[in-house]
A tleap script that builds the chain and sets N, CA, C and O, in Angstrom:
source leaprc.protein.ff14SB
mol = sequence {
  NMET PRO VAL GLN ALA ILE THR PRO ASP TYR
  ALA GLY ASP ILE LYS ASP ARG VAL GLU ASN
  PHE HIE GLY ASN GLN ILE VAL TYR VAL GLY
  TRP ASP HIE HIE LEU MET PHE CYS ALA ALA
  PHE ALA TYR PRO LEU PRO PRO GLU THR PRO
  PHE ARG THR LEU LEU GLU GLU VAL MET PRO
  GLU GLY PHE SER LEU HIE PRO GLU TRP ASP
  ARG ILE ASP TRP ASP GLN ALA THR TRP LEU
  LEU ASP GLY GLU PRO PHE THR PRO GLN LEU
  ASP VAL ALA LEU LYS ASP GLN GLY VAL GLY
  HIE LYS SER LEU LEU ARG PHE GLN THR PRO
  ASN LEU LYS GLY TYR GLN ASP ALA GLY CVAL
}
set mol.1.N position { 14.819 19.884 11.157 }
set mol.1.CA position { 15.999 20.313 12.166 }
set mol.1.C position { 15.977 21.618 12.391 }
set mol.1.O position { 16.126 22.398 11.451 }
set mol.2.N position { 15.788 22.057 13.673 }
set mol.2.CA position { 15.559 23.465 14.091 }
set mol.2.C position { 17.367 23.878 14.443 }
set mol.2.O position { 18.229 23.162 14.954 }
set mol.3.N position { 17.458 25.335 13.920 }
set mol.3.CA position { 18.880 25.755 14.263 }
set mol.3.C position { 18.678 26.634 14.943 }
set mol.3.O position { 17.675 27.332 14.797 }
set mol.4.N position { 19.693 26.874 16.004 }
set mol.4.CA position { 19.893 27.902 17.030 }
set mol.4.C position { 20.625 29.249 16.440 }
set mol.4.O position { 21.663 29.199 15.781 }
set mol.5.N position { 20.056 30.240 16.715 }
set mol.5.CA position { 20.969 31.308 16.120 }
set mol.5.C position { 21.846 31.293 17.325 }
set mol.5.O position { 21.526 30.744 18.379 }
set mol.6.N position { 23.227 32.068 17.072 }
set mol.6.CA position { 24.115 32.444 17.926 }
set mol.6.C position { 23.905 33.765 18.855 }
set mol.6.O position { 24.339 33.883 20.000 }
set mol.7.N position { 23.179 34.701 18.161 }
set mol.7.CA position { 22.822 35.700 18.869 }
set mol.7.C position { 20.887 35.782 19.319 }
set mol.7.O position { 20.101 35.478 18.421 }
set mol.8.N position { 20.399 36.143 20.527 }
set mol.8.CA position { 19.160 35.859 20.787 }
set mol.8.C position { 18.461 36.800 19.953 }
set mol.8.O position { 17.244 36.615 19.924 }
set mol.9.N position { 18.928 37.822 19.222 }
set mol.9.CA position { 18.367 38.870 18.794 }
set mol.9.C position { 17.809 38.646 17.417 }
set mol.9.O position { 16.844 39.286 17.000 }
set mol.10.N position { 18.674 37.371 16.448 }
set mol.10.CA position { 18.916 37.216 15.465 }
set mol.10.C position { 17.473 37.198 14.440 }
set mol.10.O position { 16.833 36.148 14.491 }
set mol.11.N position { 17.005 38.158 13.638 }
set mol.11.CA position { 15.872 37.666 12.975 }
set mol.11.C position { 15.952 37.595 11.513 }
set mol.11.O position { 15.292 38.455 10.929 }
set mol.12.N position { 16.587 36.797 10.811 }
set mol.12.CA position { 16.999 36.361 9.543 }
set mol.12.C position { 15.734 35.795 8.766 }
set mol.12.O position { 14.840 35.240 9.404 }
set mol.13.N position { 15.671 35.922 7.541 }
set mol.13.CA position { 14.239 35.536 6.555 }
set mol.13.C position { 14.360 34.233 6.127 }
set mol.13.O position { 15.235 33.929 5.317 }
set mol.14.N position { 13.457 33.295 6.648 }
set mol.14.CA position { 13.786 31.821 6.396 }
set mol.14.C position { 13.133 31.578 5.033 }
set mol.14.O position { 11.965 31.658 4.652 }
set mol.15.N position { 14.182 31.282 4.481 }
set mol.15.CA position { 13.904 31.081 2.924 }
set mol.15.C position { 13.314 29.293 2.556 }
set mol.15.O position { 12.663 29.106 1.529 }
set mol.16.N position { 13.600 28.235 3.404 }
set mol.16.CA position { 12.918 27.019 3.001 }
set mol.16.C position { 11.953 27.177 3.815 }
set mol.16.O position { 12.300 26.539 4.809 }
set mol.17.N position { 10.795 27.705 4.044 }
set mol.17.CA position { 9.859 27.634 4.573 }
set mol.17.C position { 9.035 26.528 3.655 }
set mol.17.O position { 9.403 26.492 2.481 }
set mol.18.N position { 7.997 25.645 4.019 }
set mol.18.CA position { 7.089 25.059 3.119 }
set mol.18.C position { 6.289 26.394 2.320 }
set mol.18.O position { 6.184 26.418 1.094 }
set mol.19.N position { 5.996 26.988 2.805 }
set mol.19.CA position { 5.193 28.096 2.097 }
set mol.19.C position { 6.069 28.733 0.894 }
set mol.19.O position { 5.614 29.524 0.067 }
set mol.20.N position { 7.149 28.348 0.926 }
set mol.20.CA position { 7.741 28.947 -0.310 }
set mol.20.C position { 8.361 28.142 -1.682 }
set mol.20.O position { 9.168 28.444 -2.561 }
set mol.21.N position { 7.393 26.757 -1.317 }
set mol.21.CA position { 7.534 25.823 -2.333 }
set mol.21.C position { 6.178 25.284 -3.096 }
set mol.21.O position { 5.868 24.156 -3.477 }
set mol.22.N position { 5.500 26.543 -3.162 }
set mol.22.CA position { 4.181 26.218 -4.141 }
set mol.22.C position { 3.658 25.050 -4.049 }
set mol.22.O position { 3.426 24.310 -5.005 }
set mol.23.N position { 3.403 24.770 -2.679 }
set mol.23.CA position { 2.637 23.528 -2.796 }
set mol.23.C position { 2.949 22.035 -2.591 }
set mol.23.O position { 2.220 21.052 -2.457 }
set mol.24.N position { 4.576 22.242 -2.618 }
set mol.24.CA position { 5.453 21.613 -2.606 }
set mol.24.C position { 5.957 21.271 -1.437 }
set mol.24.O position { 5.756 22.216 -0.674 }
set mol.25.N position { 6.557 20.336 -0.847 }
set mol.25.CA position { 7.232 20.091 0.005 }
set mol.25.C position { 8.850 19.258 -0.009 }
set mol.25.O position { 8.912 18.196 -0.629 }
set mol.26.N position { 9.969 19.729 0.611 }
set mol.26.CA position { 11.027 19.064 0.300 }
set mol.26.C position { 11.331 17.693 0.966 }
set mol.26.O position { 11.477 17.638 2.187 }
set mol.27.N position { 11.419 16.694 0.262 }
set mol.27.CA position { 11.806 15.376 0.760 }
set mol.27.C position { 13.168 14.731 0.467 }
set mol.27.O position { 13.394 14.317 -0.670 }
set mol.28.N position { 14.148 14.618 1.507 }
set mol.28.CA position { 15.415 14.099 1.233 }
set mol.28.C position { 15.365 12.946 1.118 }
set mol.28.O position { 14.461 12.430 1.776 }
set mol.29.N position { 16.196 12.034 0.327 }
set mol.29.CA position { 16.161 10.475 0.268 }
set mol.29.C position { 17.596 10.502 0.083 }
set mol.29.O position { 18.308 11.250 -0.587 }
set mol.30.N position { 17.877 9.444 0.885 }
set mol.30.CA position { 19.612 8.874 1.139 }
set mol.30.C position { 19.651 7.268 1.201 }
set mol.30.O position { 18.986 6.513 1.911 }
set mol.31.N position { 20.464 7.026 0.404 }
set mol.31.CA position { 20.903 5.270 0.295 }
set mol.31.C position { 21.837 5.079 0.943 }
set mol.31.O position { 22.877 5.527 0.459 }
set mol.32.N position { 21.947 4.417 2.187 }
set mol.32.CA position { 23.140 4.327 3.123 }
set mol.32.C position { 24.043 3.159 2.538 }
set mol.32.O position { 23.623 2.163 1.948 }
set mol.33.N position { 25.562 3.521 2.858 }
set mol.33.CA position { 26.325 2.638 2.669 }
set mol.33.C position { 26.813 2.533 1.114 }
set mol.33.O position { 27.493 1.599 0.689 }
set mol.34.N position { 26.193 4.041 0.049 }
set mol.34.CA position { 26.218 3.965 -0.918 }
set mol.34.C position { 27.008 5.391 -1.236 }
set mol.34.O position { 26.466 6.496 -1.237 }
set mol.35.N position { 28.473 5.108 -1.518 }
set mol.35.CA position { 29.215 6.343 -1.274 }
set mol.35.C position { 29.194 7.111 -2.323 }
set mol.35.O position { 29.648 8.253 -2.258 }
set mol.36.N position { 28.575 6.520 -3.648 }
set mol.36.CA position { 28.576 7.266 -4.932 }
set mol.36.C position { 28.007 8.588 -4.851 }
set mol.36.O position { 28.319 9.495 -5.623 }
set mol.37.N position { 27.166 8.695 -3.909 }
set mol.37.CA position { 26.199 9.793 -3.476 }
set mol.37.C position { 26.487 10.581 -2.212 }
set mol.37.O position { 26.208 10.050 -1.137 }
set mol.38.N position { 26.897 11.517 -2.229 }
set mol.38.CA position { 27.486 12.114 -0.821 }
set mol.38.C position { 26.483 12.535 0.025 }
set mol.38.O position { 26.659 12.549 1.244 }
set mol.39.N position { 25.413 12.891 -0.509 }
set mol.39.CA position { 24.330 13.411 0.611 }
set mol.39.C position { 22.796 12.958 0.215 }
set mol.39.O position { 22.644 12.758 -0.990 }
set mol.40.N position { 22.051 12.834 0.751 }
set mol.40.CA position { 20.588 12.666 0.514 }
set mol.40.C position { 20.081 13.428 -1.013 }
set mol.40.O position { 20.439 14.602 -1.112 }
set mol.41.N position { 19.570 13.061 -1.773 }
set mol.41.CA position { 18.732 14.029 -2.868 }
set mol.41.C position { 17.408 14.598 -2.096 }
set mol.41.O position { 16.608 13.968 -1.405 }
set mol.42.N position { 17.425 15.741 -2.369 }
set mol.42.CA position { 16.250 16.617 -2.079 }
set mol.42.C position { 15.436 16.652 -3.282 }
set mol.42.O position { 15.902 17.015 -4.361 }
set mol.43.N position { 14.198 16.273 -3.119 }
set mol.43.CA position { 13.139 16.451 -4.024 }
set mol.43.C position { 11.995 17.469 -3.633 }
set mol.43.O position { 11.713 17.676 -2.452 }
set mol.44.N position { 11.587 17.865 -4.298 }
set mol.44.CA position { 10.541 18.843 -4.019 }
set mol.44.C position { 9.064 18.227 -4.745 }
set mol.44.O position { 8.805 17.983 -5.923 }
set mol.45.N position { 8.217 18.094 -3.457 }
set mol.45.CA position { 6.872 16.705 -4.000 }
set mol.45.C position { 5.897 17.522 -3.399 }
set mol.45.O position { 6.131 18.298 -2.472 }
set mol.46.N position { 4.757 17.336 -3.952 }
set mol.46.CA position { 3.283 17.396 -3.419 }
set mol.46.C position { 3.157 16.393 -2.396 }
set mol.46.O position { 3.412 15.194 -2.510 }
set mol.47.N position { 2.681 17.090 -1.249 }
set mol.47.CA position { 2.507 15.927 -0.087 }
set mol.47.C position { 1.739 14.689 -0.134 }
set mol.47.O position { 1.889 13.640 0.493 }
set mol.48.N position { 0.671 15.124 -1.234 }
set mol.48.CA position { -0.468 13.896 -1.698 }
set mol.48.C position { 0.586 13.005 -2.442 }
set mol.48.O position { -0.109 12.003 -2.611 }
set mol.49.N position { 1.779 12.707 -2.988 }
set mol.49.CA position { 2.740 11.905 -3.569 }
set mol.49.C position { 2.228 10.791 -2.839 }
set mol.49.O position { 2.067 10.817 -1.618 }
set mol.50.N position { 1.888 9.495 -3.805 }
set mol.50.CA position { 1.881 8.674 -3.136 }
set mol.50.C position { 3.274 8.091 -2.994 }
set mol.50.O position { 4.132 8.486 -3.783 }
set mol.51.N position { 3.663 6.987 -1.858 }
set mol.51.CA position { 5.052 6.392 -2.065 }
set mol.51.C position { 5.725 5.774 -3.179 }
set mol.51.O position { 6.886 6.000 -3.520 }
set mol.52.N position { 4.924 4.986 -3.715 }
set mol.52.CA position { 4.940 4.247 -4.914 }
set mol.52.C position { 5.581 5.267 -6.044 }
set mol.52.O position { 6.590 4.898 -6.643 }
set mol.53.N position { 5.063 6.395 -6.296 }
set mol.53.CA position { 5.404 7.432 -7.624 }
set mol.53.C position { 6.749 7.912 -6.862 }
set mol.53.O position { 7.627 8.179 -7.681 }
set mol.54.N position { 7.129 8.085 -5.585 }
set mol.54.CA position { 8.380 8.496 -5.382 }
set mol.54.C position { 9.378 7.292 -5.603 }
set mol.54.O position { 10.497 7.565 -6.039 }
set mol.55.N position { 9.014 5.837 -5.303 }
set mol.55.CA position { 10.013 5.152 -5.458 }
set mol.55.C position { 10.140 4.695 -6.643 }
set mol.55.O position { 11.272 4.484 -7.080 }
set mol.56.N position { 9.029 4.450 -7.400 }
set mol.56.CA position { 9.089 4.041 -8.852 }
set mol.56.C position { 9.436 5.175 -10.140 }
set mol.56.O position { 9.906 4.814 -11.219 }
set mol.57.N position { 9.126 6.521 -9.816 }
set mol.57.CA position { 9.343 7.701 -10.676 }
set mol.57.C position { 10.102 8.920 -10.333 }
set mol.57.O position { 10.549 9.631 -11.232 }
set mol.58.N position { 10.248 9.158 -9.285 }
set mol.58.CA position { 11.582 9.972 -8.832 }
set mol.58.C position { 12.556 9.399 -8.438 }
set mol.58.O position { 13.564 9.863 -8.972 }
set mol.59.N position { 12.801 8.439 -7.614 }
set mol.59.CA position { 13.974 8.200 -7.421 }
set mol.59.C position { 14.997 7.779 -8.355 }
set mol.59.O position { 16.187 8.072 -8.233 }
set mol.60.N position { 14.438 6.988 -9.419 }
set mol.60.CA position { 15.184 6.345 -10.021 }
set mol.60.C position { 16.101 7.644 -11.127 }
set mol.60.O position { 17.136 7.366 -11.732 }
set mol.61.N position { 15.536 8.787 -11.163 }
set mol.61.CA position { 16.243 9.829 -12.067 }
set mol.61.C position { 17.504 10.198 -11.411 }
set mol.61.O position { 18.191 10.958 -12.093 }
set mol.62.N position { 17.975 9.880 -10.317 }
set mol.62.CA position { 19.150 10.155 -9.465 }
set mol.62.C position { 19.718 8.887 -9.185 }
set mol.62.O position { 20.903 8.742 -9.484 }
set mol.63.N position { 19.133 7.980 -8.693 }
set mol.63.CA position { 19.984 6.996 -7.835 }
set mol.63.C position { 20.509 5.648 -8.893 }
set mol.63.O position { 21.459 4.872 -8.790 }
set mol.64.N position { 19.151 5.816 -10.179 }
set mol.64.CA position { 19.588 4.748 -10.916 }
set mol.64.C position { 20.892 4.949 -11.691 }
set mol.64.O position { 21.147 4.173 -12.612 }
set mol.65.N position { 21.797 6.016 -11.357 }
set mol.65.CA position { 23.074 6.117 -11.981 }
set mol.65.C position { 23.959 5.249 -11.322 }
set mol.65.O position { 25.096 5.221 -11.793 }
set mol.66.N position { 23.751 4.600 -10.443 }
set mol.66.CA position { 24.601 3.738 -9.409 }
set mol.66.C position { 24.405 2.059 -10.088 }
set mol.66.O position { 23.327 1.644 -10.512 }
set mol.67.N position { 25.530 1.352 -10.073 }
set mol.67.CA position { 25.192 0.185 -10.645 }
set mol.67.C position { 24.774 -0.460 -10.253 }
set mol.67.O position { 24.369 -1.321 -11.034 }
set mol.68.N position { 24.474 -0.685 -8.793 }
set mol.68.CA position { 23.585 -1.634 -7.944 }
set mol.68.C position { 22.395 -1.322 -7.965 }
set mol.68.O position { 21.642 -2.210 -7.565 }
set mol.69.N position { 21.673 0.133 -8.458 }
set mol.69.CA position { 19.991 0.165 -8.633 }
set mol.69.C position { 19.326 -0.812 -8.810 }
set mol.69.O position { 18.560 -1.265 -7.960 }
set mol.70.N position { 19.555 -1.418 -10.229 }
set mol.70.CA position { 18.627 -2.652 -10.788 }
set mol.70.C position { 18.558 -3.633 -9.905 }
set mol.70.O position { 17.466 -4.190 -9.805 }
set mol.71.N position { 19.558 -4.048 -9.141 }
set mol.71.CA position { 19.619 -5.202 -8.452 }
set mol.71.C position { 18.814 -5.054 -7.158 }
set mol.71.O position { 18.362 -6.113 -6.722 }
set mol.72.N position { 18.540 -3.911 -6.439 }
set mol.72.CA position { 17.921 -3.479 -5.391 }
set mol.72.C position { 16.314 -4.910 -5.123 }
set mol.72.O position { 15.404 -5.171 -5.910 }
set mol.73.N position { 16.534 -5.367 -4.043 }
set mol.73.CA position { 15.211 -6.376 -4.055 }
set mol.73.C position { 14.400 -5.390 -3.000 }
set mol.73.O position { 14.946 -5.279 -1.903 }
set mol.74.N position { 13.380 -4.789 -3.160 }
set mol.74.CA position { 12.586 -3.838 -2.291 }
set mol.74.C position { 12.266 -4.371 -1.436 }
set mol.74.O position { 12.397 -3.819 -0.344 }
set mol.75.N position { 11.608 -5.894 -1.523 }
set mol.75.CA position { 11.224 -6.425 -0.559 }
set mol.75.C position { 12.191 -6.255 1.123 }
set mol.75.O position { 11.914 -5.907 2.271 }
set mol.76.N position { 13.430 -6.746 0.360 }
set mol.76.CA position { 14.371 -6.931 1.567 }
set mol.76.C position { 15.020 -5.149 2.258 }
set mol.76.O position { 15.663 -4.973 3.292 }
set mol.77.N position { 14.596 -4.179 1.339 }
set mol.77.CA position { 15.292 -3.072 1.766 }
set mol.77.C position { 14.611 -2.558 3.239 }
set mol.77.O position { 13.416 -2.748 3.467 }
set mol.78.N position { 15.304 -2.041 3.985 }
set mol.78.CA position { 14.576 -1.356 5.212 }
set mol.78.C position { 14.855 0.452 4.995 }
set mol.78.O position { 15.751 1.002 4.356 }
set mol.79.N position { 13.828 1.009 5.715 }
set mol.79.CA position { 13.711 2.433 5.821 }
set mol.79.C position { 13.710 2.819 7.332 }
set mol.79.O position { 13.339 2.146 8.293 }
set mol.80.N position { 14.390 4.493 7.272 }
set mol.80.CA position { 13.932 5.280 7.978 }
set mol.80.C position { 13.383 6.632 7.714 }
set mol.80.O position { 13.552 7.358 6.735 }
set mol.81.N position { 12.831 6.780 8.571 }
set mol.81.CA position { 11.956 8.301 8.460 }
set mol.81.C position { 12.387 9.105 9.562 }
set mol.81.O position { 12.005 8.936 10.719 }
set mol.82.N position { 13.256 10.055 9.150 }
set mol.82.CA position { 13.798 11.096 10.459 }
set mol.82.C position { 14.420 10.417 11.618 }
set mol.82.O position { 14.331 10.839 12.771 }
set mol.83.N position { 15.224 9.062 11.167 }
set mol.83.CA position { 15.892 8.280 12.297 }
set mol.83.C position { 14.985 7.425 12.707 }
set mol.83.O position { 15.434 6.481 13.358 }
set mol.84.N position { 14.021 7.451 12.561 }
set mol.84.CA position { 13.092 6.200 13.065 }
set mol.84.C position { 12.640 5.103 12.083 }
set mol.84.O position { 12.302 5.306 10.917 }
set mol.85.N position { 12.678 3.947 12.692 }
set mol.85.CA position { 12.042 2.869 11.474 }
set mol.85.C position { 10.884 3.130 10.892 }
set mol.85.O position { 9.979 3.797 11.392 }
set mol.86.N position { 10.882 2.436 9.461 }
set mol.86.CA position { 9.798 3.058 8.907 }
set mol.86.C position { 9.347 2.107 8.037 }
set mol.86.O position { 10.173 1.528 7.332 }
set mol.87.N position { 7.787 1.749 7.931 }
set mol.87.CA position { 7.360 0.766 6.750 }
set mol.87.C position { 6.571 1.317 5.499 }
set mol.87.O position { 5.364 1.476 5.676 }
set mol.88.N position { 7.085 1.627 4.261 }
set mol.88.CA position { 6.240 2.583 3.546 }
set mol.88.C position { 5.128 1.945 3.209 }
set mol.88.O position { 5.130 0.715 3.260 }
set mol.89.N position { 3.806 2.745 2.745 }
set mol.89.CA position { 2.759 1.995 2.270 }
set mol.89.C position { 2.904 2.785 0.925 }
set mol.89.O position { 3.013 4.001 0.773 }
set mol.90.N position { 2.872 1.548 -0.237 }
set mol.90.CA position { 3.201 2.028 -1.573 }
set mol.90.C position { 2.060 2.945 -2.093 }
set mol.90.O position { 2.436 3.870 -2.813 }
set mol.91.N position { 0.910 2.857 -1.880 }
set mol.91.CA position { -0.171 3.520 -2.171 }
set mol.91.C position { -1.103 4.635 -1.803 }
set mol.91.O position { -2.178 5.047 -2.239 }
set mol.92.N position { -0.014 5.074 -0.520 }
set mol.92.CA position { -0.748 5.856 0.632 }
set mol.92.C position { 0.272 7.262 0.463 }
set mol.92.O position { 1.467 7.098 0.216 }
set mol.93.N position { -0.288 8.596 0.613 }
set mol.93.CA position { 0.185 9.565 0.396 }
set mol.93.C position { 1.435 9.899 1.625 }
set mol.93.O position { 1.416 9.624 2.825 }
set mol.94.N position { 2.426 10.548 0.859 }
set mol.94.CA position { 3.984 10.924 2.042 }
set mol.94.C position { 2.765 11.373 3.293 }
set mol.94.O position { 2.471 10.714 4.290 }
set mol.95.N position { 2.208 12.682 2.864 }
set mol.95.CA position { 1.916 13.244 3.918 }
set mol.95.C position { 1.017 12.635 5.412 }
set mol.95.O position { 0.968 12.962 6.598 }
set mol.96.N position { 0.251 11.352 4.346 }
set mol.96.CA position { -0.395 10.127 5.615 }
set mol.96.C position { 0.489 9.396 6.198 }
set mol.96.O position { 0.055 8.647 7.073 }
set mol.97.N position { 1.597 9.379 5.986 }
set mol.97.CA position { 2.663 8.417 6.243 }
set mol.97.C position { 3.801 9.002 7.283 }
set mol.97.O position { 4.776 8.343 7.644 }
set mol.98.N position { 3.530 10.274 7.679 }
set mol.98.CA position { 4.139 10.915 8.672 }
set mol.98.C position { 5.669 11.486 7.799 }
set mol.98.O position { 6.776 11.543 8.334 }
set mol.99.N position { 5.375 11.846 6.425 }
set mol.99.CA position { 7.090 12.205 5.476 }
set mol.99.C position { 6.271 13.745 5.235 }
set mol.99.O position { 5.309 14.081 4.544 }
set mol.100.N position { 7.165 14.453 6.161 }
set mol.100.CA position { 6.643 16.086 5.875 }
set mol.100.C position { 7.649 17.041 5.369 }
set mol.100.O position { 8.463 16.492 4.627 }
set mol.101.N position { 7.861 18.441 5.566 }
set mol.101.CA position { 8.654 19.193 4.901 }
set mol.101.C position { 10.025 18.892 5.238 }
set mol.101.O position { 9.986 18.407 6.369 }
set mol.102.N position { 11.298 18.938 4.800 }
set mol.102.CA position { 12.373 18.511 5.323 }
set mol.102.C position { 12.742 17.171 5.576 }
set mol.102.O position { 13.860 16.656 5.563 }
set mol.103.N position { 11.741 16.733 5.786 }
set mol.103.CA position { 12.009 15.158 6.460 }
set mol.103.C position { 12.955 14.179 5.762 }
set mol.103.O position { 12.830 13.912 4.567 }
set mol.104.N position { 13.893 13.658 6.531 }
set mol.104.CA position { 14.833 12.472 5.571 }
set mol.104.C position { 14.471 11.038 5.562 }
set mol.104.O position { 14.385 10.394 6.608 }
set mol.105.N position { 14.292 10.611 4.576 }
set mol.105.CA position { 14.388 9.267 4.274 }
set mol.105.C position { 15.642 8.475 3.956 }
set mol.105.O position { 16.476 8.784 3.105 }
set mol.106.N position { 15.666 7.405 4.754 }
set mol.106.CA position { 17.074 6.568 4.221 }
set mol.106.C position { 16.700 5.091 4.107 }
set mol.106.O position { 15.928 4.473 4.841 }
set mol.107.N position { 17.328 4.676 3.143 }
set mol.107.CA position { 17.000 3.249 2.706 }
set mol.107.C position { 18.242 2.443 2.890 }
set mol.107.O position { 19.267 2.869 2.358 }
set mol.108.N position { 18.283 1.398 3.535 }
set mol.108.CA position { 19.159 0.155 3.251 }
set mol.108.C position { 18.959 -1.083 2.329 }
set mol.108.O position { 17.902 -1.666 2.085 }
set mol.109.N position { 20.155 -1.340 1.892 }
set mol.109.CA position { 19.741 -2.578 1.180 }
set mol.109.C position { 20.814 -3.629 1.558 }
set mol.109.O position { 21.993 -3.529 1.218 }
set mol.110.N position { 20.394 -4.463 2.159 }
set mol.110.CA position { 21.185 -5.496 3.094 }
set mol.110.C position { 22.249 -6.449 2.237 }
set mol.110.O position { 23.340 -6.832 2.659 }
set mol.111.N position { 21.772 -6.691 1.158 }
set mol.111.CA position { 22.538 -7.595 0.470 }
set mol.111.C position { 23.675 -6.585 -0.873 }
set mol.111.O position { 24.297 -7.112 -1.796 }
set mol.112.N position { 23.633 -5.285 -0.588 }
set mol.112.CA position { 24.136 -4.505 -1.635 }
set mol.112.C position { 24.767 -3.616 -0.578 }
set mol.112.O position { 24.031 -3.068 0.243 }
set mol.113.N position { 26.025 -3.445 -0.545 }
set mol.113.CA position { 26.985 -2.566 0.016 }
set mol.113.C position { 27.664 -1.533 -0.453 }
set mol.113.O position { 28.594 -1.048 0.191 }
set mol.114.N position { 27.210 -0.977 -1.866 }
set mol.114.CA position { 28.214 -0.088 -2.678 }
set mol.114.C position { 28.825 -0.935 -3.431 }
set mol.114.O position { 29.194 -2.097 -3.261 }
set mol.115.N position { 28.926 0.307 -4.887 }
set mol.115.CA position { 30.064 -0.167 -5.611 }
set mol.115.C position { 31.151 -1.105 -5.079 }
set mol.115.O position { 31.778 -0.492 -4.216 }
set mol.116.N position { 31.589 -2.247 -5.233 }
set mol.116.CA position { 33.004 -3.055 -4.999 }
set mol.116.C position { 32.857 -2.946 -3.341 }
set mol.116.O position { 33.837 -2.751 -2.623 }
set mol.117.N position { 31.736 -3.073 -2.919 }
set mol.117.CA position { 31.706 -3.203 -1.534 }
set mol.117.C position { 32.068 -2.072 -0.704 }
set mol.117.O position { 32.250 -2.284 0.495 }
set mol.118.N position { 32.213 -0.763 -1.221 }
set mol.118.CA position { 32.788 0.398 -0.799 }
set mol.118.C position { 32.431 1.090 0.416 }
set mol.118.O position { 33.119 1.817 1.133 }
set mol.119.N position { 31.001 0.661 0.531 }
set mol.119.CA position { 30.159 1.077 1.865 }
set mol.119.C position { 30.305 0.438 2.842 }
set mol.119.O position { 29.892 0.966 3.874 }
set mol.120.N position { 30.869 -0.790 2.941 }
set mol.120.CA position { 31.000 -1.618 4.238 }
set mol.120.C position { 31.483 -1.107 5.152 }
set mol.120.O position { 31.610 -1.725 6.209 }
savepdb mol mol.pdb
quit
């Protein structure tokens, strides 16, 4: 998401450029309607990371703290990539699916609405 400076001559050093992450890119992942997490998690990942690795090895480190995590039916989950509908391919690299530096992945779990339905 581009940011507009309030003055036309602003020349700051951009610290979150992809070149500053040593071959990784930042991928944000959020679980909609699950208010235990106030914001998306940010993961520094190689662009070649298969989606399956993100889902099975990376995401559980943060999201598994939620009591509904183990009840997710991934076949029913829906995804958004940068605000657009997205169907992940588990064994395809993130970069080959359009997941880029500072992309936001959001997932929804239709049958789970947050702890004690707090996200309804």
